[in-house]
DOTIVEX-782351 format. One record per residue: residue number from 0; x, y, z of N, C-alpha, C, O in turn. Coordinates in Angstrom, 1 decimal. Example, Ala and Ser with C-alpha at 12.3 -4.5 7.8 and 13.67 -1.06 7.14 Angstrom:
BEGIN
+-----+--------+---------+--------+---------+----------+--------+--------+---------+--------+--------+---------+--------+
:   n : n.east : n.north :   n.up : ca.east : ca.north :  ca.up : c.east : c.north :   c.up : o.east : o.north :   o.up :
+-----+--------+---------+--------+---------+----------+--------+--------+---------+--------+--------+---------+--------+
:   0 :   13.2 :    -5.7 :    7.8 :    12.3 :     -4.5 :    7.8 :   13.2 :    -3.3 :    7.8 :   14.2 :    -3.3 :    8.5 :
:   1 :   12.8 :    -2.2 :    7.1 :    13.7 :     -1.1 :    7.1 :   12.9 :     0.0 :    7.9 :   13.4 :     1.1 :    8.0 :
+-----+--------+---------+--------+---------+----------+--------+--------+---------+--------+--------+---------+--------+
# end
This chain:
BEGIN
+-----+--------+---------+--------+---------+----------+--------+--------+---------+--------+--------+---------+--------+
:   n : n.east : n.north :   n.up : ca.east : ca.north :  ca.up : c.east : c.north :   c.up : o.east : o.north :   o.up :
+-----+--------+---------+--------+---------+----------+--------+--------+---------+--------+--------+---------+--------+
:   0 :  -24.2 :  -152.2 :   17.5 :   -24.1 :   -153.7 :   17.6 :  -24.6 :  -154.1 :   18.9 :  -24.3 :  -153.6 :   20.0 :
:   1 :  -25.6 :  -155.1 :   18.7 :   -26.5 :   -155.9 :   19.7 :  -26.4 :  -157.2 :   19.7 :  -27.0 :  -158.0 :   19.0 :
:   2 :  -25.5 :  -157.6 :   20.6 :   -25.2 :   -159.3 :   20.8 :  -25.2 :  -159.5 :   22.2 :  -24.7 :  -158.9 :   23.2 :
:   3 :  -26.2 :  -161.0 :   22.1 :   -26.4 :   -161.1 :   22.9 :  -25.5 :  -161.8 :   24.1 :  -24.8 :  -162.7 :   23.7 :
:   4 :  -25.5 :  -161.6 :   25.2 :   -24.7 :   -163.3 :   25.7 :  -26.0 :  -163.8 :   26.5 :  -27.0 :  -163.2 :   27.0 :
:   5 :  -25.6 :  -165.1 :   26.3 :   -26.0 :   -165.8 :   27.2 :  -25.5 :  -166.9 :   28.1 :  -24.4 :  -167.4 :   28.0 :
:   6 :  -26.5 :  -167.4 :   29.3 :   -26.3 :   -167.9 :   30.1 :  -25.5 :  -166.8 :   31.3 :  -24.9 :  -167.2 :   32.3 :
:   7 :  -25.6 :  -165.7 :   31.1 :   -24.9 :   -164.7 :   32.3 :  -26.3 :  -164.3 :   33.5 :  -27.5 :  -164.6 :   33.3 :
:   8 :  -25.9 :  -163.8 :   34.5 :   -26.8 :   -163.4 :   35.2 :  -26.4 :  -161.7 :   34.8 :  -25.4 :  -161.2 :   34.4 :
:   9 :  -27.9 :  -160.9 :   35.1 :   -28.1 :   -159.3 :   34.3 :  -26.8 :  -158.5 :   35.0 :  -26.2 :  -157.7 :   34.3 :
:  10 :  -26.4 :  -158.8 :   36.5 :   -25.0 :   -157.7 :   36.6 :  -23.7 :  -158.2 :   36.1 :  -22.8 :  -157.4 :   35.7 :
:  11 :  -23.6 :  -159.0 :   36.1 :   -23.0 :   -159.8 :   34.8 :  -22.0 :  -159.5 :   33.5 :  -20.8 :  -159.5 :   33.3 :
:  12 :  -23.2 :  -159.3 :   32.8 :   -23.6 :   -158.8 :   31.3 :  -23.3 :  -157.4 :   31.8 :  -22.2 :  -156.9 :   31.5 :
:  13 :  -24.2 :  -156.5 :   32.6 :   -23.7 :   -155.0 :   33.0 :  -22.7 :  -155.1 :   32.7 :  -22.3 :  -154.7 :   31.6 :
:  14 :  -21.8 :  -155.6 :   34.0 :   -20.2 :   -155.5 :   33.8 :  -19.8 :  -155.3 :   32.7 :  -19.4 :  -154.2 :   32.2 :
:  15 :  -19.8 :  -156.8 :   32.2 :   -19.1 :   -157.0 :   30.5 :  -19.1 :  -156.1 :   29.7 :  -18.2 :  -155.8 :   29.0 :
:  16 :  -20.7 :  -155.5 :   29.9 :   -21.0 :   -154.6 :   28.5 :  -19.9 :  -152.9 :   28.9 :  -19.6 :  -152.1 :   28.0 :
:  17 :  -19.7 :  -152.8 :   30.2 :   -19.3 :   -151.4 :   30.9 :  -18.1 :  -151.7 :   30.8 :  -17.7 :  -150.7 :   30.1 :
:  18 :  -17.1 :  -152.4 :   30.9 :   -15.5 :   -152.1 :   30.9 :  -15.1 :  -153.4 :   29.2 :  -13.9 :  -153.7 :   29.1 :
:  19 :  -15.9 :  -153.9 :   28.4 :   -15.2 :   -154.2 :   27.6 :  -14.8 :  -153.3 :   26.5 :  -13.9 :  -153.5 :   25.6 :
:  20 :  -15.5 :  -152.4 :   26.6 :   -14.7 :   -150.8 :   25.5 :  -13.5 :  -150.6 :   25.9 :  -12.6 :  -150.2 :   25.2 :
:  21 :  -13.4 :  -150.8 :   27.1 :   -12.0 :   -149.9 :   28.2 :  -11.2 :  -150.8 :   27.9 :  -10.3 :  -150.6 :   27.2 :
:  22 :  -11.4 :  -152.2 :   28.5 :   -10.5 :   -153.2 :   28.0 :  -10.1 :  -153.4 :   26.3 :   -9.0 :  -154.0 :   26.2 :
:  23 :  -10.6 :  -153.1 :   25.1 :   -10.1 :   -153.0 :   24.0 :   -9.2 :  -152.1 :   23.8 :   -8.1 :  -152.4 :   23.2 :
:  24 :   -9.5 :  -150.6 :   24.3 :    -8.8 :   -149.4 :   24.4 :   -7.4 :  -150.1 :   24.7 :   -6.4 :  -150.3 :   23.9 :
:  25 :   -7.5 :  -150.3 :   25.9 :    -6.5 :   -150.4 :   26.7 :   -5.5 :  -151.7 :   25.8 :   -4.3 :  -152.0 :   25.8 :
:  26 :   -6.2 :  -152.1 :   25.3 :    -5.0 :   -153.9 :   24.4 :   -4.3 :  -153.2 :   23.0 :   -3.4 :  -153.7 :   22.4 :
:  27 :   -5.1 :  -151.8 :   22.7 :    -5.1 :   -151.1 :   21.2 :   -4.0 :  -150.5 :   21.3 :   -3.2 :  -150.4 :   20.4 :
:  28 :   -3.7 :  -149.9 :   23.0 :    -2.7 :   -148.8 :   22.8 :   -2.3 :  -149.8 :   23.4 :   -1.8 :  -148.7 :   23.9 :
:  29 :   -1.8 :  -151.1 :   24.2 :    -0.6 :   -151.6 :   24.2 :    0.1 :  -152.4 :   22.8 :    1.3 :  -152.7 :   22.7 :
:  30 :   -0.9 :  -152.7 :   21.7 :     0.4 :   -153.5 :   20.6 :    0.5 :  -151.5 :   19.9 :    1.6 :  -151.2 :   19.4 :
:  31 :   -0.4 :  -150.5 :   20.0 :     0.9 :   -150.1 :   19.0 :    1.7 :  -149.1 :   19.7 :    2.2 :  -148.1 :   19.2 :
:  32 :    1.9 :  -149.5 :   21.0 :     3.4 :   -149.3 :   22.4 :    4.4 :  -149.9 :   21.8 :    5.4 :  -149.4 :   21.5 :
:  33 :    4.0 :  -151.5 :   21.7 :     5.2 :   -152.1 :   21.2 :    5.3 :  -152.0 :   19.9 :    6.5 :  -152.0 :   19.5 :
:  34 :    4.8 :  -151.9 :   19.3 :     5.1 :   -151.6 :   17.7 :    5.7 :  -150.6 :   17.4 :    6.6 :  -150.5 :   16.5 :
:  35 :    5.2 :  -149.5 :   18.3 :     6.0 :   -148.3 :   18.0 :    8.0 :  -148.2 :   18.9 :    9.0 :  -147.5 :   18.8 :
:  36 :    7.8 :  -149.1 :   19.5 :     8.9 :   -149.6 :   20.3 :   10.1 :  -150.2 :   19.1 :   11.3 :  -149.9 :   18.8 :
:  37 :    9.3 :  -151.2 :   18.7 :    10.0 :   -151.8 :   18.1 :   10.8 :  -151.1 :   16.7 :   11.9 :  -151.2 :   16.2 :
:  38 :    9.8 :  -150.4 :   16.4 :    10.1 :   -149.4 :   15.2 :   11.1 :  -148.5 :   15.4 :   12.0 :  -148.3 :   14.5 :
:  39 :   11.0 :  -147.9 :   16.9 :    12.3 :   -147.6 :   17.1 :   14.2 :  -148.0 :   17.0 :   15.2 :  -147.5 :   16.5 :
:  40 :   13.6 :  -149.3 :   17.9 :    14.9 :   -149.8 :   17.7 :   15.1 :  -150.3 :   16.8 :   16.3 :  -150.5 :   16.6 :
:  41 :   14.3 :  -150.6 :   15.9 :    15.1 :   -151.0 :   14.4 :   15.0 :  -149.9 :   13.4 :   14.9 :  -150.0 :   12.2 :
:  42 :   15.0 :  -148.5 :   14.4 :    16.0 :   -147.4 :   13.0 :   17.2 :  -147.3 :   13.9 :   18.3 :  -147.6 :   13.4 :
:  43 :   17.1 :  -146.6 :   15.4 :    18.5 :   -147.1 :   16.2 :   19.4 :  -147.8 :   15.8 :   20.3 :  -147.0 :   15.5 :
:  44 :   19.7 :  -149.0 :   15.6 :    20.2 :   -150.3 :   15.2 :   20.5 :  -150.1 :   13.6 :   21.4 :  -150.6 :   13.0 :
:  45 :   19.6 :  -149.4 :   13.0 :    20.4 :   -149.2 :   11.5 :   21.3 :  -148.2 :   11.5 :   22.4 :  -148.1 :   11.0 :
:  46 :   20.4 :  -147.1 :   12.5 :    21.3 :   -146.0 :   12.1 :   22.9 :  -146.3 :   12.6 :   23.8 :  -145.8 :   12.0 :
:  47 :   22.9 :  -147.2 :   13.8 :    24.0 :   -147.8 :   14.6 :   25.4 :  -148.4 :   13.3 :   26.6 :  -148.0 :   13.1 :
:  48 :   24.3 :  -149.5 :   12.7 :    25.3 :   -150.1 :   11.6 :   25.5 :  -149.2 :   10.2 :   26.2 :  -149.8 :    9.4 :
:  49 :   25.1 :  -148.1 :    9.9 :    25.7 :   -147.4 :    9.1 :   26.5 :  -146.1 :    9.3 :   27.1 :  -145.3 :    8.6 :
:  50 :   26.2 :  -146.4 :   11.1 :    27.1 :   -145.1 :   11.5 :   28.7 :  -146.0 :   11.6 :   29.8 :  -145.9 :   11.1 :
:  51 :   28.0 :  -147.0 :   12.6 :    29.7 :   -148.2 :   12.7 :   30.3 :  -148.4 :   11.5 :   31.5 :  -148.6 :   11.7 :
:  52 :   30.0 :  -148.5 :    9.8 :    30.2 :   -148.7 :    8.8 :   31.3 :  -147.7 :    8.3 :   32.3 :  -147.9 :    7.6 :
:  53 :   30.8 :  -146.8 :    8.7 :    31.6 :   -145.2 :    7.6 :   30.6 :  -144.8 :    6.8 :   30.7 :  -143.6 :    6.5 :
:  54 :   29.5 :  -145.5 :    6.1 :    28.8 :   -144.8 :    5.5 :   27.9 :  -143.3 :    5.7 :   27.5 :  -142.5 :    4.9 :
:  55 :   27.7 :  -143.4 :    6.9 :    27.7 :   -141.8 :    7.2 :   28.2 :  -140.8 :    6.3 :   27.6 :  -139.9 :    5.7 :
:  56 :   29.6 :  -141.2 :    6.4 :    30.7 :   -140.0 :    6.0 :   30.3 :  -139.7 :    4.5 :   31.1 :  -138.9 :    4.0 :
:  57 :   29.4 :  -140.0 :    3.9 :    29.6 :   -139.8 :    2.8 :   28.1 :  -139.2 :    2.4 :   27.6 :  -139.5 :    1.3 :
:  58 :   27.3 :  -138.6 :    3.1 :    26.2 :   -137.9 :    3.0 :   26.6 :  -136.4 :    3.9 :   25.8 :  -135.4 :    4.2 :
:  59 :   27.5 :  -136.5 :    4.1 :    27.9 :   -134.7 :    4.5 :   28.8 :  -134.1 :    3.6 :   29.1 :  -132.9 :    3.8 :
+-----+--------+---------+--------+---------+----------+--------+--------+---------+--------+--------+---------+--------+
# end
């Protein structure tokens, strides 16, 4: 992908081209971690809701 960045000096353009993939990877990892955290707490809450309601005794 060859996207031109107009009105930027050469050192600035080189710095952006160097660090944009790293920043994108960090952003994707951060979003993935947030999603996993939400899934964990949702599953944890559902487990305790079932446990507290007594429904977990029917599965034994």
